[in-house]
C-alpha positions as CSV (number, residue, x, y, z in Angstrom):
1,M,150.1,74.5,-6.4
2,D,153.6,74.3,-5.0
3,N,155.7,71.2,-4.6
4,D,155.0,70.8,-0.9
5,N,151.2,70.8,-1.4
6,E,151.5,68.4,-4.3
7,E,153.6,66.0,-2.2
8,F,151.1,66.3,0.7
9,L,148.1,65.6,-1.7
10,K,150.0,62.5,-3.0
11,R,150.5,61.2,0.5
12,L,146.9,61.9,1.3
13,R,145.6,60.0,-1.8
14,E,147.9,57.0,-0.9
15,T,146.4,57.0,2.6
16,F,142.9,57.1,1.0
17,R,143.7,54.2,-1.3
18,V,144.6,52.0,1.7
19,E,141.6,53.2,3.7
20,S,139.1,52.8,0.9
21,G,140.3,49.3,0.3
22,E,139.5,48.4,3.9
23,H,136.0,49.9,3.7
24,V,135.2,48.2,0.4
25,R,136.3,44.8,1.7
26,A,134.3,45.3,4.8
27,M,131.1,46.1,2.9
28,S,131.7,43.3,0.4
29,A,132.1,40.8,3.3
30,G,129.0,42.2,5.0
31,L,126.9,41.7,1.8
32,I,128.1,38.1,1.6
33,E,127.2,37.5,5.2
34,L,123.9,39.2,4.7
35,E,123.0,36.7,2.0
36,K,123.7,33.8,4.3
37,T,121.8,34.8,7.4
38,T,118.0,34.7,8.0
39,D,118.1,36.1,11.5
40,P,116.4,39.6,11.4
41,K,118.4,40.9,14.3
42,K,121.7,39.8,12.8
43,Q,120.7,41.3,9.5
44,V,120.1,44.7,11.2
45,D,123.5,44.5,12.8
46,I,125.2,43.8,9.5
47,V,123.3,46.6,7.7
48,E,124.3,49.0,10.6
49,T,128.0,48.0,10.1
50,M,127.9,48.5,6.4
51,F,126.1,51.9,6.9
52,R,129.0,53.1,9.0
53,E,131.6,51.9,6.5
54,A,129.8,53.7,3.6
55,H,129.5,56.9,5.7
56,S,133.3,56.8,6.7
57,L,134.3,56.2,3.1
58,K,132.1,59.1,1.9
59,G,133.9,61.5,4.3
60,A,137.3,60.2,3.2
61,A,136.4,60.6,-0.5
62,R,135.3,64.2,0.1
63,S,138.6,65.0,1.8
64,V,140.6,64.0,-1.4
65,D,138.1,65.6,-3.8
66,R,136.6,62.4,-5.2
67,P,132.9,63.4,-5.8
68,D,132.3,60.3,-7.9
69,I,133.1,57.9,-5.0
70,E,131.3,60.3,-2.6
71,S,128.1,60.1,-4.6
72,L,128.1,56.3,-4.8
73,C,128.7,56.1,-1.0
74,Q,125.8,58.5,-0.5
75,A,123.5,56.2,-2.6
76,L,124.7,53.2,-0.5
77,E,124.0,55.1,2.7
78,G,120.4,55.9,1.6
79,Q,119.8,52.2,0.7
80,F,121.2,50.9,3.9
81,A,119.1,53.5,5.9
82,T,116.0,52.2,4.1
83,L,116.9,48.6,5.1
84,K,117.5,49.7,8.7
85,R,114.0,51.2,8.8
86,Q,112.7,48.0,7.2
87,E,111.1,50.0,4.4
88,A,112.5,47.7,1.7
89,A,112.7,43.9,1.3
90,L,116.1,42.2,1.1
91,T,115.6,40.6,-2.3
92,P,118.2,38.9,-4.5
93,A,117.9,41.7,-7.0
94,L,118.6,44.3,-4.4
95,L,121.6,42.4,-3.1
96,D,123.0,42.1,-6.7
97,L,122.6,45.9,-7.0
98,L,124.4,46.5,-3.8
99,H,127.3,44.2,-4.9
100,Q,127.5,46.0,-8.2
101,T,127.7,49.4,-6.5
102,V,130.5,48.2,-4.1
103,D,132.3,46.8,-7.1
104,G,132.0,50.1,-8.8
105,I,133.6,51.9,-5.9
106,A,136.4,49.4,-5.9
107,R,137.0,50.1,-9.6
108,L,137.1,53.8,-9.0
109,T,139.6,53.2,-6.2
110,S,141.8,51.2,-8.6
111,Y,141.7,53.9,-11.2
112,A,142.9,56.3,-8.5
113,E,145.7,53.9,-7.7
114,K,146.9,54.3,-11.2
115,G,147.0,58.0,-10.9
116,Q,143.7,58.8,-12.7
117,T,141.6,61.5,-11.1
118,K,138.9,61.5,-13.8
119,I,137.1,58.6,-15.4
120,T,136.2,58.2,-19.0
121,Q,132.7,57.7,-20.5
122,Q,133.6,54.1,-21.1
123,Q,134.5,53.6,-17.4
124,T,131.3,55.4,-16.4
125,G,129.4,52.9,-18.5
126,E,131.1,50.1,-16.7
127,L,129.8,51.5,-13.4
128,E,126.2,51.0,-14.7
129,N,126.9,47.3,-14.8
130,P,130.0,46.8,-12.6
131,M,129.5,43.1,-12.1
132,P,133.0,41.6,-12.7
133,R,133.1,39.2,-15.6
134,A,133.9,35.5,-14.7
135,G,137.6,35.0,-14.6
136,V,138.5,38.7,-14.4
137,E,140.9,39.6,-11.6
138,S,139.2,40.7,-8.4
139,P,138.9,44.5,-8.2
140,F,140.2,44.5,-4.6
141,P,144.0,45.4,-4.6
142,Q,146.5,43.4,-2.2
143,A,148.5,46.4,-1.1
144,D,152.3,46.6,-0.9
145,T,152.1,48.3,2.5
146,V,151.8,46.9,6.0
147,R,149.9,48.7,8.7
148,I,151.8,48.4,12.0
149,P,150.3,49.3,15.4
150,T,152.4,51.5,17.6
151,T,152.4,48.9,20.3
152,K,154.7,46.8,18.0
153,L,157.0,49.7,17.1
154,A,157.9,50.5,20.7
155,P,159.7,47.2,21.4
156,L,161.6,47.6,18.1
157,L,162.9,51.0,19.2
158,L,164.1,49.5,22.6
159,Q,165.9,46.7,20.8
160,A,167.6,49.2,18.5
161,E,168.8,51.2,21.5
162,E,170.2,48.0,23.0
163,M,172.3,47.6,19.9
164,I,174.2,50.8,20.8
165,S,175.7,49.0,23.9
166,A,176.5,46.0,21.6
167,K,178.3,48.4,19.2
168,M,180.3,49.9,22.1
169,A,181.2,46.4,23.5
170,A,182.4,45.3,20.0
171,G,184.7,48.5,19.9
172,Q,186.1,47.6,23.3
173,R,186.9,44.1,22.3
174,V,188.7,45.5,19.2
175,R,190.8,47.7,21.4
176,E,191.7,44.8,23.8
177,L,192.8,42.7,20.8
178,Q,194.9,45.5,19.5
179,E,196.6,45.8,22.8
180,I,197.3,42.0,22.7
181,D,198.7,42.5,19.2
182,R,201.0,45.3,20.5
183,I,202.4,43.2,23.3
184,L,203.1,40.3,20.9
185,S,204.8,42.7,18.4
186,L,207.2,44.0,21.2
187,W,207.8,40.4,22.3
188,K,208.7,39.4,18.7
189,A,211.1,42.4,18.4
190,E,213.0,41.5,21.6
191,S,213.1,37.9,20.4
192,E,214.9,39.1,17.3
193,K,217.4,41.0,19.4
194,W,218.0,37.8,21.5
195,K,219.6,36.2,18.5
196,D,222.6,38.4,19.0
197,R,223.3,38.3,22.7
198,R,226.3,40.5,22.6
199,S,224.4,43.4,21.1
200,S,221.3,43.0,23.4
201,G,223.2,43.0,26.6
202,L,220.6,40.7,28.1
203,E,221.4,37.8,30.4
204,W,219.7,34.4,30.0
205,D,218.0,34.5,33.4
206,E,216.8,38.0,32.9
207,W,215.3,36.9,29.5
208,L,213.5,34.0,30.9
209,E,212.1,36.1,33.7
210,R,210.8,38.7,31.3
211,N,209.2,36.0,29.1
212,G,207.5,34.5,32.1
213,E,206.1,37.8,33.2
214,R,204.9,38.7,29.7
215,M,203.4,35.3,29.1
216,T,201.5,35.5,32.4
217,A,200.2,39.0,31.7
218,L,199.3,38.1,28.1
219,Q,197.4,34.9,29.3
220,S,195.4,36.9,31.8
221,Q,194.5,39.5,29.2
222,V,193.5,36.8,26.7
223,V,191.3,35.0,29.4
224,A,189.6,38.3,30.3
225,T,189.0,39.2,26.7
226,T,187.6,35.8,25.9
227,K,185.3,35.9,28.9
228,A,184.0,39.3,27.9
229,A,183.6,38.2,24.3
230,L,181.5,35.2,25.4
231,Q,179.3,37.5,27.4
232,D,179.0,39.8,24.4
233,Q,178.1,36.8,22.3
234,R,175.3,35.7,24.6
235,A,173.9,39.2,24.8
236,F,174.2,39.8,21.1
237,R,172.6,36.4,20.3
238,R,169.6,37.2,22.5
239,M,169.4,40.7,21.0
240,V,169.5,39.4,17.4
241,D,167.0,36.6,18.1
242,D,164.6,39.0,19.8
243,H,165.0,41.6,17.0
244,L,164.6,39.0,14.3
245,E,161.4,37.6,15.9
246,A,160.0,41.1,16.3
247,M,160.7,41.9,12.6
248,K,159.2,38.6,11.5
249,E,156.1,39.5,13.5
250,L,155.7,42.7,11.6
251,L,155.7,40.8,8.3
252,M,153.3,38.1,9.7
253,L,149.8,38.9,8.5
254,P,146.6,37.0,9.3
255,V,145.5,34.7,6.5
256,G,142.1,36.6,6.6
257,S,143.8,39.5,4.8
258,L,144.3,37.2,1.8
259,V,141.1,35.2,1.7
260,E,138.6,37.9,2.4
261,V,138.1,38.4,-1.3
262,L,137.5,34.7,-2.0
263,P,133.8,34.6,-0.8
264,K,133.0,37.4,-3.3
265,L,134.9,35.7,-6.0
266,A,133.1,32.4,-5.4
267,R,129.7,34.2,-5.3
268,D,130.2,36.0,-8.6
269,L,131.5,32.9,-10.4
270,S,128.7,30.7,-9.1
271,R,126.0,33.3,-10.0
272,A,127.4,33.7,-13.5
273,Q,127.1,29.9,-14.0
274,G,123.7,29.5,-12.4
275,K,125.0,27.7,-9.3
276,E,124.4,28.0,-5.6
277,L,127.3,27.6,-3.1
278,E,128.6,28.7,0.3
279,L,132.3,29.2,1.0
280,T,133.3,28.7,4.6
281,I,136.8,29.6,6.0
282,Q,138.4,28.2,9.1
283,G,141.7,29.4,10.6
284,A,141.6,32.9,9.0
285,E,143.3,34.3,12.2
286,I,146.5,32.3,11.7
287,K,149.5,34.6,10.8
288,I,152.0,33.8,8.1
289,D,154.8,35.6,6.3
290,K,153.5,38.4,4.1
291,R,155.7,37.3,1.2
292,I,154.2,33.8,1.3
293,L,150.7,35.3,1.5
294,E,151.4,37.3,-1.7
295,E,152.5,34.2,-3.5
296,L,149.5,32.2,-2.3
297,K,147.0,34.6,-3.9
298,D,147.0,33.0,-7.4
299,P,147.0,29.3,-6.2
300,L,144.0,29.9,-3.9
301,I,142.1,31.7,-6.6
302,H,142.8,28.9,-9.1
303,L,141.7,26.3,-6.5
304,V,138.4,28.1,-5.7
305,R,137.7,28.6,-9.4
306,N,138.4,24.9,-10.0
307,C,136.0,23.9,-7.2
308,V,133.2,26.2,-8.6
309,D,133.7,25.2,-12.2
310,H,134.5,21.5,-12.0
311,G,133.2,20.4,-8.6
312,I,129.9,22.2,-7.9
313,K,127.0,21.4,-10.2
314,K,123.8,23.3,-10.8
315,P,121.0,22.9,-8.2
316,E,118.9,20.6,-10.5
317,D,121.9,18.3,-11.1
318,R,122.7,18.2,-7.4
319,A,119.1,17.3,-6.6
320,R,119.3,14.3,-8.9
321,E,122.3,13.1,-6.9
322,G,120.4,13.5,-3.7
323,K,122.4,16.6,-2.6
324,P,121.1,19.9,-1.3
325,P,120.9,22.6,-4.0
326,C,123.5,24.7,-2.4
327,G,127.1,23.4,-2.7
328,T,129.8,23.9,-0.1
329,I,133.4,24.9,-0.5
330,R,135.5,24.7,2.6
331,L,138.8,26.5,3.0
332,S,140.8,25.5,6.1
333,F,144.1,26.7,7.6
334,V,146.0,24.9,10.4
335,V,149.5,25.3,11.9
336,K,151.7,22.2,12.1
337,D,154.7,21.9,14.3
338,N,154.9,25.8,14.6
339,R,156.9,25.8,11.3
340,Q,154.4,24.7,8.7
341,M,150.9,25.7,7.6
342,G,148.5,23.2,6.2
343,I,145.8,24.5,3.8
344,S,142.9,22.4,2.5
345,V,140.4,23.4,-0.2
346,S,137.5,21.0,-0.5
347,D,134.1,20.8,-2.2
348,D,131.1,18.5,-1.9
349,G,130.8,18.3,-5.7
350,S,131.0,15.5,-8.2
351,G,134.7,14.6,-7.8
352,V,137.3,14.1,-10.5
353,D,136.5,11.8,-13.4
354,I,139.6,9.5,-13.5
355,D,138.8,8.1,-16.9
356,K,138.7,11.7,-18.4
357,V,142.1,12.4,-16.8
358,R,143.6,9.3,-18.5
359,V,142.1,10.3,-21.8
360,A,143.4,13.9,-21.5
361,A,146.8,12.6,-20.6
362,A,146.9,10.3,-23.5
363,K,145.8,13.0,-25.9
364,L,148.6,15.2,-24.6
365,G,151.1,12.3,-25.3
366,L,152.2,12.0,-21.7
367,P,154.1,8.7,-21.2
368,Q,152.7,8.5,-17.7
369,A,149.2,7.9,-19.1
370,N,150.1,4.3,-19.9
371,A,152.7,3.8,-17.2
372,E,152.1,1.0,-14.8
373,K,152.7,3.1,-11.7
374,Y,149.8,5.4,-12.8
375,S,147.4,2.6,-13.3
376,G,145.7,3.2,-9.9
377,P,143.2,6.0,-9.3
378,E,145.3,7.8,-6.7
379,E,148.4,7.9,-9.0
380,T,146.3,8.9,-12.1
381,L,144.8,11.7,-10.1
382,Q,148.2,13.4,-9.7
383,L,148.3,13.9,-13.5
384,I,145.9,16.8,-13.2
385,F,148.8,19.0,-12.0
386,H,150.5,18.6,-15.4
387,S,150.2,21.6,-17.7
388,G,147.6,21.0,-20.4
389,I,145.6,18.4,-18.6
390,S,141.9,19.4,-18.3
391,T,138.7,17.4,-18.0
392,S,136.6,20.3,-19.2
393,P,134.8,19.5,-22.5
394,I,135.2,23.1,-23.6
395,I,137.6,26.0,-23.1
396,T,136.1,28.9,-21.3
397,D,137.4,32.1,-19.7
398,I,137.5,30.3,-16.4
399,S,138.8,26.8,-17.3
400,G,139.6,24.3,-20.0
401,R,143.2,25.2,-20.7
402,G,144.7,22.9,-18.1
403,L,147.0,25.7,-16.7
404,G,145.4,26.5,-13.4
405,L,146.5,23.4,-11.3
406,A,149.9,23.4,-13.0
407,I,150.4,27.0,-11.8
408,V,149.3,26.0,-8.3
409,R,151.9,23.3,-8.1
410,E,154.6,25.5,-9.6
411,K,153.9,28.3,-7.1
412,V,153.6,26.0,-4.1
413,E,156.9,24.2,-4.9
414,K,158.6,27.4,-5.4
415,L,157.8,28.3,-1.8
416,G,159.3,25.0,-0.6
417,G,155.9,23.5,-0.1
418,T,153.9,20.5,-1.4
419,V,150.4,20.0,-2.9
420,S,148.3,16.9,-3.2
421,V,144.8,16.0,-4.1
422,T,142.2,13.3,-3.2
423,S,138.9,12.8,-4.8
424,E,135.9,10.5,-4.5
425,K,133.3,10.2,-7.2
426,S,130.0,12.0,-6.3
427,A,131.5,13.0,-2.9
428,G,133.9,15.8,-3.7
429,T,137.6,16.8,-4.1
430,T,140.1,18.0,-1.6
431,F,143.4,19.8,-2.3
432,R,146.0,19.9,0.4
433,L,148.9,22.4,0.6
434,L,151.8,22.3,3.0
435,L,153.9,25.4,3.3
436,P,156.5,27.0,5.5
437,M,155.3,29.7,7.9
438,T,158.2,32.1,6.9
439,L,160.8,32.4,4.2
440,A,163.6,34.2,6.0
441,T,165.4,31.5,8.2
442,F,164.9,27.9,9.0
443,R,166.6,25.1,10.8
444,G,169.1,23.2,8.8
445,V,171.1,19.9,9.3
446,L,174.7,20.2,8.1
447,V,176.1,17.0,6.6
448,R,179.5,16.1,5.1
449,V,179.4,14.2,1.8
450,R,182.9,13.2,0.8
451,S,185.0,16.4,1.0
452,R,182.1,18.9,1.0
453,V,179.5,20.2,3.4
454,F,175.8,20.7,2.5
455,V,172.6,21.8,4.4
456,L,169.5,19.7,4.5
457,P,166.3,21.5,5.6
458,A,165.5,20.2,9.1
459,I,161.8,20.3,8.2
460,N,162.4,17.5,5.7
461,V,164.7,15.4,8.1
462,E,162.6,12.8,9.8
463,H,165.5,11.3,11.7
464,V,169.1,10.1,11.5
465,L,170.2,6.5,12.1
466,R,173.4,4.6,12.0
467,A,173.5,1.6,9.7
468,R,176.0,-1.2,9.0
469,A,176.9,-2.2,5.5
470,A,175.1,-5.5,6.2
471,D,171.9,-3.6,6.9
472,I,171.7,-2.3,3.3
473,K,169.7,-4.7,1.1
474,T,168.7,-4.6,-2.5
475,I,165.2,-5.1,-3.7
476,E,164.2,-4.8,-7.4
477,N,167.5,-3.2,-8.3
478,R,167.4,-0.5,-5.6
479,E,169.3,-0.3,-2.3
480,T,167.0,-0.3,0.7
481,I,167.2,-0.1,4.4
482,Q,164.7,-0.7,7.2
483,S,163.4,2.1,9.3
484,G,160.5,2.1,11.7
485,G,159.4,-1.3,10.5
486,Q,159.3,-0.1,6.9
487,I,161.6,-0.9,4.0
488,L,162.8,2.4,2.5
489,A,164.6,3.1,-0.8
490,M,168.1,4.3,-0.2
491,A,170.5,6.4,-2.3
492,R,174.1,7.6,-1.7
493,L,174.1,11.3,-1.6
494,G,177.6,11.7,-3.0
495,D,176.5,9.7,-6.1
496,I,173.3,11.7,-6.5
497,L,175.2,15.0,-6.4
498,E,177.8,13.5,-8.8
499,L,180.7,14.4,-6.6
500,P,184.1,13.1,-7.5
501,V,185.4,10.1,-5.6
502,R,188.8,11.8,-5.3
503,E,189.1,15.5,-4.6
504,N,191.7,17.6,-2.8
505,G,193.4,14.5,-1.5
506,F,190.1,13.1,-0.2
507,E,189.0,9.6,-1.3
508,A,185.5,8.5,-0.6
509,K,185.0,5.4,1.4
510,K,183.8,2.3,-0.4
511,T,181.0,0.7,1.6
512,S,181.8,-2.7,0.1
513,G,185.2,-2.6,1.6
514,E,184.0,-1.8,5.1
515,T,183.6,-4.4,7.8
516,A,180.2,-5.6,8.8
517,A,180.6,-4.0,12.2
518,S,181.3,-0.4,10.9
519,Y,178.5,2.1,11.1
520,M,177.4,4.8,8.5
521,P,175.1,7.7,9.0
522,V,171.8,7.5,7.1
523,V,169.4,10.5,6.9
524,I,165.7,9.7,6.5
525,L,164.1,12.5,4.4
526,T,160.4,13.2,3.8
527,F,158.7,15.2,1.1
528,A,155.0,15.2,0.1
529,E,154.3,12.1,2.2
530,K,157.2,10.3,0.6
531,R,160.1,8.9,2.6
532,M,163.6,8.0,1.4
533,A,167.0,7.3,3.0
534,F,170.2,9.0,2.0
535,L,173.7,7.7,3.0
536,V,176.1,10.5,4.0
537,D,179.6,10.5,5.4
538,E,179.0,12.5,8.5
539,V,176.1,14.4,10.2
540,L,177.7,17.5,11.7
541,Q,175.1,19.6,13.5
542,E,171.7,21.3,13.4
543,Q,171.5,25.1,13.3
544,D,169.6,28.2,12.1
545,V,170.5,29.1,8.5
546,L,169.6,32.1,6.4
547,V,168.9,31.0,2.8
548,K,170.0,33.2,0.0
549,G,169.1,32.8,-3.7
550,L,171.7,31.9,-6.3
551,G,171.2,35.0,-8.3
552,G,169.6,35.7,-11.7
553,Q,172.3,33.7,-13.6
554,L,171.5,30.6,-11.6
555,K,167.7,30.7,-11.2
556,R,167.4,26.9,-11.3
557,V,170.1,24.5,-10.3
558,R,169.2,20.8,-10.0
559,N,169.3,19.5,-6.4
560,I,170.2,23.0,-5.0
561,A,167.6,25.3,-3.4
562,G,170.0,28.1,-2.4
563,A,173.0,28.8,-0.3
564,T,173.9,29.9,3.2
565,I,177.0,31.4,4.9
566,L,178.3,29.6,8.0
567,G,179.8,31.4,10.9
568,T,183.2,30.6,9.5
569,G,182.4,32.6,6.4
570,K,182.2,29.5,4.2
571,V,179.4,29.4,1.6
572,V,177.4,26.1,1.8
573,P,174.7,24.9,-0.7
574,V,171.2,24.2,0.7
575,L,169.9,21.0,-0.9
576,N,166.4,20.7,-2.6
577,V,164.9,17.5,-1.1
578,Q,162.3,17.1,-3.8
579,D,165.0,17.3,-6.5
580,L,167.1,14.8,-4.6
581,M,164.3,12.2,-4.6
582,K,163.7,12.7,-8.3
583,S,167.5,12.4,-9.0
584,A,167.7,9.2,-7.0
585,V,165.0,7.6,-9.1
586,S,166.6,8.9,-12.4
587,S,170.1,7.6,-11.3
588,T,168.7,4.0,-10.9
589,A,167.1,4.2,-14.3
590,G,170.3,5.4,-15.8
591,A,172.2,2.5,-14.2
592,R,169.8,0.0,-15.7
593,K,170.2,1.6,-19.2
594,A,174.0,1.3,-18.9
595,A,173.7,-2.4,-18.0
596,V,171.5,-3.0,-21.0
597,T,173.7,-1.2,-23.5
598,G,176.8,-2.9,-22.2
599,T,178.6,0.4,-21.4
600,T,179.9,-1.0,-18.1
601,P,182.8,-3.5,-18.2
602,A,182.3,-7.2,-17.5
603,R,183.0,-8.4,-14.0
604,T,184.6,-11.5,-12.6
605,G,183.6,-13.7,-9.7
606,R,182.2,-17.1,-8.8
607,I,178.4,-17.3,-8.5
608,L,176.2,-20.2,-7.4
609,V,172.7,-20.3,-8.9
610,A,170.1,-22.3,-7.0
611,E,166.9,-22.9,-9.2
612,D,164.7,-26.0,-9.5
613,S,163.4,-25.0,-13.0
614,I,165.9,-26.1,-15.7
615,T,164.7,-23.4,-18.0
616,A,165.2,-20.6,-15.5
617,R,168.4,-22.1,-14.3
618,T,169.8,-22.2,-17.8
619,L,168.7,-18.6,-18.5
620,L,170.3,-17.3,-15.3
621,K,173.5,-19.2,-16.0
622,N,173.7,-17.8,-19.6
623,I,173.1,-14.2,-18.5
624,L,175.8,-14.4,-15.8
625,E,178.4,-16.2,-17.9
626,T,177.9,-13.7,-20.8
627,A,178.6,-10.9,-18.2
628,G,182.0,-12.6,-17.4
629,Y,181.2,-14.5,-14.2
630,Q,182.0,-18.1,-13.4
631,V,178.8,-19.9,-12.6
632,A,177.9,-23.2,-10.9
633,T,174.3,-24.4,-10.6
634,A,172.2,-26.3,-8.0
635,V,168.8,-27.9,-8.3
636,D,167.5,-26.9,-4.9
637,G,168.5,-25.5,-1.5
638,V,170.1,-28.7,-0.2
639,D,172.2,-29.1,-3.3
640,A,173.2,-25.4,-3.1
641,F,174.3,-25.6,0.6
642,T,176.2,-28.8,0.0
643,Q,178.2,-27.1,-2.8
644,L,178.8,-24.0,-0.6
645,R,180.5,-26.1,2.0
646,S,182.8,-27.8,-0.5
647,N,183.6,-24.9,-2.9
648,E,184.4,-21.1,-2.7
649,F,181.7,-18.7,-4.1
650,D,181.5,-14.9,-4.1
651,L,177.7,-14.7,-4.3
652,V,174.5,-16.8,-4.3
653,V,171.5,-16.3,-6.6
654,S,168.6,-18.4,-5.5
655,D,164.9,-19.0,-6.3
656,V,162.5,-19.1,-3.3
657,D,160.0,-21.8,-4.1
658,M,162.1,-24.9,-4.4
659,P,161.7,-28.5,-3.1
660,Q,163.5,-29.9,0.0
661,M,164.9,-26.5,1.1
662,N,163.4,-23.3,-0.2
663,G,165.3,-20.0,-0.7
664,F,164.2,-18.5,2.6
665,E,165.5,-21.6,4.4
666,L,168.7,-21.7,2.4
667,T,169.4,-18.0,3.2
668,T,168.8,-18.7,6.9
669,R,171.2,-21.6,6.9
670,I,173.8,-19.5,5.1
671,R,173.5,-16.7,7.7
672,A,173.7,-19.2,10.6
673,D,177.1,-20.4,9.4
674,K,180.0,-18.1,10.5
675,K,181.9,-18.9,7.4
676,F,179.2,-17.4,5.1
677,V,177.9,-14.6,7.3
678,E,179.0,-11.9,4.8
679,L,178.3,-13.9,1.6
680,P,175.8,-11.9,-0.5
681,V,172.5,-13.7,-1.3
682,V,170.2,-12.5,-4.1
683,L,166.7,-14.0,-4.2
684,V,165.0,-14.1,-7.6
685,T,161.3,-15.2,-7.1
686,A,157.8,-14.9,-8.3
687,L,156.6,-14.2,-4.8
688,E,156.0,-10.4,-4.8
689,S,153.8,-9.7,-1.7
690,R,155.1,-7.3,0.9
691,E,155.1,-10.2,3.5
692,D,157.3,-12.3,1.2
693,K,159.7,-9.4,0.7
694,E,159.9,-8.8,4.5
695,R,160.5,-12.5,5.1
696,G,163.4,-12.5,2.7
697,I,165.0,-9.5,4.4
698,E,164.5,-11.1,7.8
699,A,166.1,-14.3,6.6
700,G,169.2,-12.2,5.7
701,A,169.0,-11.8,1.9
702,N,170.9,-8.8,0.4
703,A,168.6,-8.4,-2.6
704,Y,165.1,-9.4,-3.6
705,I,164.2,-9.4,-7.3
706,I,160.7,-10.0,-8.6
707,K,160.5,-12.3,-11.7
708,S,157.4,-10.5,-13.1
709,S,159.6,-7.3,-13.5
710,F,162.8,-9.2,-14.2
711,D,165.3,-8.2,-16.9
712,Q,168.9,-9.0,-17.1
713,S,169.9,-5.4,-16.4
714,N,168.2,-5.6,-13.0
715,L,170.1,-8.7,-12.0
716,L,173.5,-7.6,-13.3
717,E,173.3,-4.2,-11.6
718,V,172.4,-5.8,-8.3
719,I,175.3,-8.3,-8.5
720,R,177.7,-5.5,-9.5
721,R,177.0,-3.8,-6.2
722,F,178.3,-6.8,-4.2
723,L,181.2,-8.0,-6.4
């Protein structure tokens, strides 16, 4: 066989591989649907469809000389014909046999994909029992090709042809600019001659007249070129946007192309474990970037396996719980804001055993297992995403290693998405994923932090507000700000990114030195249902950005998701919002540690402590004096306000629950006096309800520290922020 024939046969087999995958998936989906329906007419329609698929595949196999696949399709045709004539009953045993035959064809197709034209005796033996083992990868390939209808290619060709005119226009603008440069060069040469009037022979009036004429002509030419360039820009912008959207559309595939293998996977796993279940899919018609679809394959397989193995119980166990013998797994896809896709995978099983999660975390040695913030069931539930955490009593080929959900979180976060879980005992578990619709471009918000520019993903920017220095309060050793009626933790982006205060002649502003009337931009960011405020120096603009990776040498840089190139040619980092929130929490913890170890220098300043308990008053006075502050004490609010009017203080530390005048009332009196309007007030109290905290903020307190979580590092760190 010559090279041309070999190349033709290679292309023909590649076409067969794609076509056979479509036929196999259609027959597999038909068998799943056949098991669900009891309507005789619908059963006949399904059998008729599968009969046609088997017949078409048989003809395609014959054309590429695959008698093995052809013979299996012939057997399927015969069985489907028998069912059509109602000469055979549709029994579970027959359905299993049909599934095994279709699986066998899929395996033969995969062997062909690897270049094998013959199968070994071992492989032939597999066909006799082709049921895939539990946990084995699905035999259906996800192909690295995209089938594009010609109706979508025609507009692309027209757009490409329009680019010819754009290319010609760009060449014309270059020639016009070259002409302007030529005129300027001549002008410069004559200007050099003017330095020696005697050699030039030019008179002053003549020189002025020539300059005026040239300036007028040059100005007209610049105006005309600028106007043409603006028109070119508008046309080219529309052209690029249209072309980009069209190309995106080519890579946007329906979710159904990904999830069509999941019902078969769920069926095989459940049958292997003696369980009954039905997998329903909603929103399979939604289109998403092919690259995201490819990365979603493993997470969705892991989640479905998790539902089958951990969630759905055997029929007899479900009957004891008062549930129908057949369990249900629901897979739902929805579009949010035209930029994000929400995915939920839920089951009506037994739910996650929180106590087992805690035990597994403790055995693994995770510090979170005993942490106070993980004491609630919702917080503990998030531990299942840690590698090594599993509630399975044994390790099987499907589960028990604690890797599946860790892989899910890793994959989803790599795509710039989030994953969360909710569960109710005996009611079921729901996993929720939130992902971008495309990876290529997204809207970004440009911000300046000290002397540098960064990009924040607009999808994570809830809104931007202007705040005064007086609006920033401290609660439990963290700066906070109010937004939408809620108190949000706040961080200074320059500090989180560890940018130098002085750089290239630029010196960062110090908030403490600003007046109460000055405003600062604060960006409210959201990620995984969490909200946090970040203080920046300037919000520049919002625009489309094309994100590029940092290369193999910088696969993972903390707080940085990638980079983009602005129209000016400047490379600007794109920030990772999830990392920023983690870094903000870590920076607070580091500040507390520094205060405890005494690595920060002692401060000076006069502080008034108002506390009715002599023990607490003595303790506070000792802590502050040890840190280098001058301290005066008051026994209640009235005593404190009296001392304020007769002495100078830099800060007030007050209890709330005091006789005569409590801390809220004292703070209100301080804020009502123009002399003390900017005097920092720190409330240290046992009142820890949300209402009490909000009341303290409304009264005008700058910080609110809870005594139950009090330690001296908290207090000293807060005070250092104001003095």
